[in-house]
TORFIMI-118970 format. One record per residue (C-alpha): residue number from 1; residue in three letters; x, y, z. Coordinates in nm, 2 decimals, padded with zeros to 4 digits, always signed. Each point is the difference from the previous one (the first is absolute). Layout:
// residues N
resi/resn/x/y/z
NUM/Ala/X/Y/Z;
...
// end
This chain:
// residues 215
resi/resn/x/y/z
1/Pro/-01.32/-04.29/+02.34;
2/Met/-00.33/+00.07/-00.05;
3/Asn/+00.05/+00.35/+00.18;
4/Ala/+00.32/+00.05/-00.26;
5/Ile/-00.22/-00.08/-00.29;
6/Val/-00.28/+00.27/+00.12;
7/Thr/+00.26/+00.27/+00.07;
8/Arg/+00.17/-00.04/-00.36;
9/Val/-00.35/+00.00/-00.14;
10/Ala/-00.11/+00.33/+00.21;
11/Ser/+00.35/+00.15/-00.12;
12/Phe/-00.03/-00.09/-00.33;
13/Met/-00.35/+00.11/-00.01;
14/Tyr/+00.10/+00.37/+00.18;
15/Phe/+00.28/+00.03/-00.27;
16/Arg/-00.23/+00.00/-00.29;
17/Arg/-00.20/+00.24/+00.15;
18/Met/+00.25/+00.23/+00.02;
19/Val/+00.16/-00.06/-00.33;
20/Ser/-00.37/+00.05/-00.13;
21/Met/-00.03/+00.38/+00.16;
22/Thr/+00.25/+00.29/-00.08;
23/Phe/-00.02/+00.35/+00.07;
24/Ala/-00.05/+00.26/-00.26;
25/Met/+00.01/+00.38/-00.05;
26/Ile/-00.14/+00.26/-00.26;
27/Lys/+00.22/+00.33/+00.04;
28/Pro/-00.11/+00.34/+00.01;
29/Glu/+00.02/+00.11/-00.35;
30/Ala/-00.15/+00.13/-00.31;
31/Val/+00.30/-00.21/-00.15;
32/Ala/-00.10/+00.08/-00.36;
33/Phe/-00.01/+00.37/+00.02;
34/Pro/+00.25/+00.11/+00.24;
35/His/-00.08/+00.37/-00.05;
36/Val/-00.30/-00.01/+00.14;
37/Ala/+00.04/-00.20/+00.28;
38/Met/-00.06/+00.13/+00.37;
39/Ser/+00.30/+00.11/+00.16;
40/Pro/+00.04/+00.04/+00.37;
41/Ile/-00.10/+00.29/+00.19;
42/Ser/+00.32/+00.25/+00.02;
43/Asn/+00.08/+00.36/+00.06;
44/Ala/+00.36/-00.05/-00.16;
45/Thr/+00.05/+00.19/-00.36;
46/Pro/-00.07/-00.21/-00.30;
47/Pro/+00.32/-00.07/-00.17;
48/Ser/+00.10/+00.18/-00.31;
49/Ala/-00.04/-00.16/-00.34;
50/Ser/+00.35/-00.06/-00.06;
51/Arg/+00.05/-00.18/+00.32;
52/Arg/-00.32/-00.17/-00.04;
53/Arg/+00.12/-00.22/-00.28;
54/Gln/+00.26/-00.15/+00.23;
55/Leu/-00.25/-00.08/+00.28;
56/Pro/-00.14/-00.34/+00.04;
57/Pro/-00.39/-00.01/-00.14;
58/Phe/-00.15/+00.01/+00.30;
59/Met/+00.12/+00.34/+00.08;
60/Thr/-00.09/+00.15/-00.30;
61/Ala/-00.36/+00.02/+00.03;
62/Ser/-00.20/+00.32/-00.08;
63/Pro/-00.21/+00.16/+00.21;
64/Val/-00.34/-00.16/+00.03;
65/Asn/-00.29/+00.21/-00.12;
66/Ser/-00.38/-00.11/-00.02;
67/Leu/+00.04/-00.16/-00.33;
68/Ser/+00.34/-00.17/+00.05;
69/Ser/-00.13/-00.12/+00.33;
70/Ser/-00.31/-00.18/-00.17;
71/Leu/+00.19/-00.13/-00.30;
72/Ser/+00.29/-00.18/+00.23;
73/Glu/-00.32/-00.13/+00.19;
74/Leu/-00.13/-00.14/-00.29;
75/Ile/+00.35/-00.15/-00.12;
76/Arg/+00.01/-00.16/+00.37;
77/Arg/-00.34/-00.14/-00.06;
78/Leu/+00.09/-00.15/-00.32;
79/Ile/+00.32/-00.15/+00.09;
80/Asn/-00.16/-00.14/+00.31;
81/Lys/-00.29/-00.15/-00.23;
82/Ala/+00.29/-00.16/-00.25;
83/Ile/+00.20/-00.15/+00.32;
84/Phe/-00.31/-00.16/+00.16;
85/Arg/-00.11/-00.14/-00.33;
86/Arg/+00.34/-00.13/-00.05;
87/Ile/+00.02/-00.15/+00.35;
88/Ser/-00.34/-00.19/-00.08;
89/Ser/+00.11/-00.12/-00.34;
90/Gly/+00.38/-00.12/+00.14;
91/Gly/-00.18/-00.24/+00.23;
92/Leu/+00.03/+00.20/+00.32;
93/Glu/-00.27/+00.10/+00.24;
94/Val/-00.04/+00.29/+00.23;
95/Val/-00.06/-00.15/+00.35;
96/Gly/+00.02/+00.37/+00.11;
97/Ala/+00.11/+00.32/-00.03;
98/Lys/+00.01/+00.38/+00.14;
99/Arg/+00.08/+00.33/-00.10;
100/Ile/+00.26/+00.15/+00.24;
101/Gln/+00.24/+00.31/+00.05;
102/Leu/+00.32/-00.14/+00.04;
103/Ser/+00.20/+00.09/+00.27;
104/Ala/+00.39/+00.06/-00.01;
105/Asn/+00.06/-00.23/+00.26;
106/Asp/-00.19/-00.28/-00.17;
107/Ala/+00.14/+00.08/-00.30;
108/Lys/+00.36/+00.00/+00.14;
109/Glu/-00.08/-00.34/+00.15;
110/Leu/-00.15/-00.15/-00.35;
111/Tyr/+00.32/+00.12/-00.20;
112/Gly/+00.26/-00.06/+00.26;
113/Ile/+00.18/-00.23/-00.20;
114/His/+00.08/+00.32/-00.22;
115/Arg/+00.12/+00.19/+00.29;
116/Asp/+00.38/+00.07/-00.19;
117/Lys/-00.14/+00.02/-00.35;
118/Phe/+00.04/+00.37/-00.16;
119/Phe/-00.36/+00.02/-00.09;
120/Tyr/-00.13/-00.11/+00.36;
121/Glu/-00.10/+00.37/+00.10;
122/Arg/-00.16/+00.05/-00.33;
123/Leu/-00.18/-00.31/+00.04;
124/Ile/-00.15/+00.07/+00.34;
125/Arg/-00.09/+00.38/-00.12;
126/His/-00.18/-00.16/-00.27;
127/Val/-00.24/-00.29/+00.20;
128/Thr/-00.09/+00.24/+00.23;
129/Ser/-00.08/+00.29/-00.22;
130/Gly/-00.38/-00.13/-00.03;
131/Pro/-00.21/-00.29/+00.06;
132/Val/+00.07/-00.35/-00.07;
133/Ile/-00.22/-00.32/-00.03;
134/Val/+00.14/-00.27/+00.19;
135/Met/-00.16/-00.36/-00.06;
136/Gln/+00.04/-00.32/+00.10;
137/Leu/-00.03/-00.29/-00.32;
138/Arg/-00.05/-00.36/-00.04;
139/Ser/+00.08/-00.19/-00.30;
140/Lys/-00.21/-00.26/-00.13;
141/Asn/+00.30/-00.18/-00.08;
142/Asp/+00.18/-00.04/+00.34;
143/Asp/+00.28/+00.24/-00.14;
144/Ala/-00.13/+00.34/+00.09;
145/Ile/+00.34/+00.17/+00.05;
146/Glu/+00.12/-00.14/-00.34;
147/Cys/-00.29/+00.07/-00.18;
148/Trp/+00.00/+00.41/+00.10;
149/Arg/+00.36/+00.05/-00.04;
150/Arg/-00.07/-00.12/-00.36;
151/Leu/-00.30/+00.24/-00.06;
152/Met/+00.19/+00.27/+00.15;
153/Gly/+00.31/-00.04/-00.21;
154/Pro/+00.37/+00.15/+00.07;
155/Ser/+00.06/+00.26/+00.26;
156/Lys/+00.25/+00.17/-00.28;
157/Leu/-00.19/+00.17/-00.25;
158/Leu/+00.26/-00.05/-00.28;
159/Lys/-00.05/-00.42/+00.05;
160/Ser/-00.39/+00.03/+00.05;
161/Leu/+00.00/+00.11/-00.37;
162/Lys/+00.16/-00.33/-00.15;
163/Glu/-00.20/-00.19/-00.26;
164/Ser/-00.10/-00.26/+00.28;
165/Glu/-00.07/+00.23/+00.26;
166/Arg/-00.22/+00.28/-00.23;
167/Thr/-00.35/-00.13/+00.18;
168/Ser/+00.12/+00.06/+00.34;
169/Leu/-00.16/+00.30/+00.17;
170/Arg/+00.32/+00.16/+00.07;
171/Ala/+00.07/-00.01/-00.33;
172/Gln/-00.34/+00.15/-00.10;
173/Phe/+00.00/+00.27/+00.25;
174/Ala/+00.32/+00.09/+00.19;
175/Ile/+00.17/+00.26/-00.08;
176/Ser/+00.35/-00.05/+00.22;
177/Asp/+00.17/-00.25/+00.21;
178/Thr/-00.13/+00.15/+00.29;
179/Arg/-00.37/+00.13/-00.12;
180/Asn/-00.05/-00.37/-00.10;
181/Leu/-00.37/-00.03/+00.07;
182/Val/-00.02/-00.32/+00.24;
183/His/+00.17/-00.18/+00.27;
184/Gly/+00.01/-00.36/+00.06;
185/Ala/+00.18/-00.25/+00.24;
186/Asp/+00.28/-00.18/-00.09;
187/Ser/-00.03/-00.33/+00.22;
188/Thr/-00.23/-00.16/+00.25;
189/Gln/+00.19/+00.15/+00.26;
190/Arg/-00.04/+00.35/-00.10;
191/Ala/-00.35/-00.06/-00.09;
192/Val/-00.09/-00.08/+00.34;
193/Val/+00.19/+00.30/+00.16;
194/Glu/-00.15/+00.20/-00.24;
195/Met/-00.36/-00.11/+00.03;
196/Arg/+00.01/+00.05/+00.37;
197/Leu/+00.18/+00.36/-00.01;
198/Phe/-00.35/+00.12/-00.19;
199/Ala/-00.25/-00.20/+00.14;
200/Pro/-00.29/-00.06/+00.02;
201/Tyr/-00.17/-00.01/-00.36;
202/Pro/-00.34/+00.02/+00.04;
203/Pro/-00.21/-00.13/-00.30;
204/Leu/-00.28/+00.25/+00.10;
205/His/+00.26/+00.29/-00.07;
206/Leu/+00.11/-00.18/-00.35;
207/Asn/-00.35/+00.07/-00.14;
208/Asn/+00.00/+00.36/+00.11;
209/Ile/+00.35/+00.01/-00.17;
210/Leu/-00.11/-00.18/-00.32;
211/Ala/-00.32/+00.22/-00.02;
212/His/+00.21/+00.31/+00.06;
213/Ser/+00.30/-00.08/-00.23;
214/Val/-00.13/-00.22/-00.29;
215/Gln/-00.34/+00.14/-00.12;
// end
């Protein structure tokens, strides 16, 4: 009986720890001004103005010159600053983080649930078009997943603009359903899988990220 009690207590403590941790990602984009965002290097001929209106936002980025490159970097820093401030004030703590270039294979594993959706290829191209910041978050209230998803807001842009969601990160910064700024696990099981996919999350590297992105 005593061993059974110890096992149950250990299982409960492990579950609490898993629930208190979640995976989060800031996607690569100057979301407030898509036309100054860096576009992937390509030798393809730019689409004409008439075709451009029919293309998804991530494909309409203007060619980057020194001015737009500096502006997009400034916008990214300001948005990162706003995100980290909301994380802190929203009851979450960044345990560790790093800035990486997401590979196509990792992106496909991360978004495998959407493999048969019409936007899947567009999503993969988008999240691999530039660096992302992956984070491990911890909640002070033992519900990191729910807390982060509440801060993110709905993935659908129109839903995020509802009165009850207007303070969410996506309502403030997203420009489309695909370019919706952030990602977060939707369950304990997914959080564990996604945290393992990008582990480790070094705290020292986090300090460098914050110094570079937030100041």
